[in-house]
C-alpha positions as a Markdown table, in Angstrom:
| # | Residue | x | y | z |
|---|---|---|---|---|
| 1 | Met | -151.0 | 84.2 | 27.3 |
| 2 | Thr | -149.4 | 85.8 | 30.3 |
| 3 | Lys | -147.5 | 89.1 | 29.8 |
| 4 | His | -145.0 | 91.0 | 31.9 |
| 5 | Asp | -145.0 | 94.8 | 31.7 |
| 6 | Phe | -141.8 | 96.9 | 31.8 |
| 7 | Thr | -141.5 | 100.7 | 32.1 |
| 8 | Ile | -138.9 | 103.3 | 32.9 |
| 9 | Val | -139.4 | 105.4 | 36.1 |
| 10 | Pro | -137.2 | 108.1 | 37.7 |
| 11 | Tyr | -135.1 | 107.0 | 40.6 |
| 12 | Ser | -136.2 | 107.9 | 44.1 |
| 13 | Glu | -134.9 | 106.5 | 47.4 |
| 14 | Lys | -138.6 | 106.0 | 48.3 |
| 15 | Leu | -139.6 | 104.2 | 45.1 |
| 16 | Thr | -142.2 | 101.5 | 45.6 |
| 17 | Tyr | -144.4 | 99.5 | 43.3 |
| 18 | Lys | -147.4 | 101.6 | 44.6 |
| 19 | Val | -146.1 | 104.7 | 42.8 |
| 20 | Val | -145.2 | 103.2 | 39.4 |
| 21 | Glu | -147.3 | 104.3 | 36.5 |
| 22 | Trp | -147.8 | 101.9 | 33.7 |
| 23 | Lys | -149.1 | 104.3 | 31.0 |
| 24 | Glu | -146.2 | 103.6 | 28.6 |
| 25 | Ala | -145.3 | 100.1 | 29.6 |
| 26 | Val | -143.9 | 97.5 | 27.2 |
| 27 | Ser | -145.4 | 94.0 | 27.4 |
| 28 | Val | -143.2 | 91.0 | 27.1 |
| 29 | Asp | -144.6 | 87.5 | 26.6 |
| 30 | Asp | -144.2 | 85.1 | 29.5 |
| 31 | Ala | -142.4 | 82.5 | 27.3 |
| 32 | Leu | -139.5 | 85.0 | 26.8 |
| 33 | Ile | -139.3 | 85.8 | 30.5 |
| 34 | Leu | -139.2 | 82.0 | 31.3 |
| 35 | Tyr | -136.5 | 81.5 | 28.6 |
| 36 | Leu | -134.3 | 84.3 | 30.2 |
| 37 | Leu | -135.1 | 83.5 | 33.8 |
| 38 | Asp | -131.9 | 81.6 | 34.6 |
| 39 | Ser | -129.7 | 84.3 | 33.1 |
| 40 | Leu | -131.6 | 87.1 | 34.9 |
| 41 | Gln | -131.0 | 85.4 | 38.3 |
| 42 | Trp | -127.5 | 86.8 | 38.3 |
| 43 | Val | -128.5 | 90.4 | 38.0 |
| 44 | Glu | -128.8 | 92.5 | 41.2 |
| 45 | Ser | -132.1 | 94.2 | 41.6 |
| 46 | Ser | -134.7 | 95.4 | 44.1 |
| 47 | Trp | -138.1 | 93.9 | 44.6 |
| 48 | Asn | -141.3 | 95.9 | 45.3 |
| 49 | Asp | -139.4 | 98.8 | 46.7 |
| 50 | Ile | -136.0 | 100.2 | 46.0 |
| 51 | Ser | -134.6 | 99.3 | 49.5 |
| 52 | Gln | -135.4 | 95.5 | 49.2 |
| 53 | Lys | -132.2 | 94.3 | 47.5 |
| 54 | Asn | -132.3 | 91.0 | 45.8 |
| 55 | Ile | -131.2 | 89.2 | 42.6 |
| 56 | Gly | -133.1 | 88.3 | 39.5 |
| 57 | Ile | -136.6 | 89.3 | 38.7 |
| 58 | Asn | -139.6 | 89.1 | 40.9 |
| 59 | Tyr | -141.8 | 86.9 | 38.7 |
| 60 | Tyr | -145.1 | 88.0 | 40.4 |
| 61 | Arg | -144.4 | 91.6 | 41.4 |
| 62 | Val | -142.3 | 94.6 | 40.6 |
| 63 | Thr | -138.5 | 94.6 | 40.0 |
| 64 | Phe | -136.3 | 97.6 | 39.9 |
| 65 | Phe | -132.9 | 97.8 | 38.1 |
| 66 | Val | -130.6 | 100.8 | 38.8 |
| 67 | Asp | -127.4 | 102.0 | 37.3 |
| 68 | Glu | -124.9 | 99.1 | 36.8 |
| 69 | Glu | -127.7 | 96.6 | 37.2 |
| 70 | Ile | -129.2 | 98.0 | 34.0 |
| 71 | Thr | -125.9 | 97.5 | 32.2 |
| 72 | His | -125.9 | 93.8 | 33.2 |
| 73 | Leu | -129.5 | 93.4 | 32.2 |
| 74 | Lys | -128.8 | 94.9 | 28.8 |
| 75 | Ser | -125.8 | 92.5 | 28.2 |
| 76 | Ile | -128.1 | 89.5 | 28.8 |
| 77 | Leu | -130.8 | 90.8 | 26.5 |
């Protein structure tokens, strides 16, 4: 079954998916992500690099949550 990996990385204004290390990632089953997808679409985020502002999660690539965005994410989970 499909999994989605999550990890915590230090903030940088030049942060991109290319520099993220997945050594200590947590895997979450796709079924849970699909269940939460509608709720997550209201959380501000950045996709693939920190400067690409968006909302929700990038289902196929990397999503970054920063500061208050993390607080909103935690309230959903």
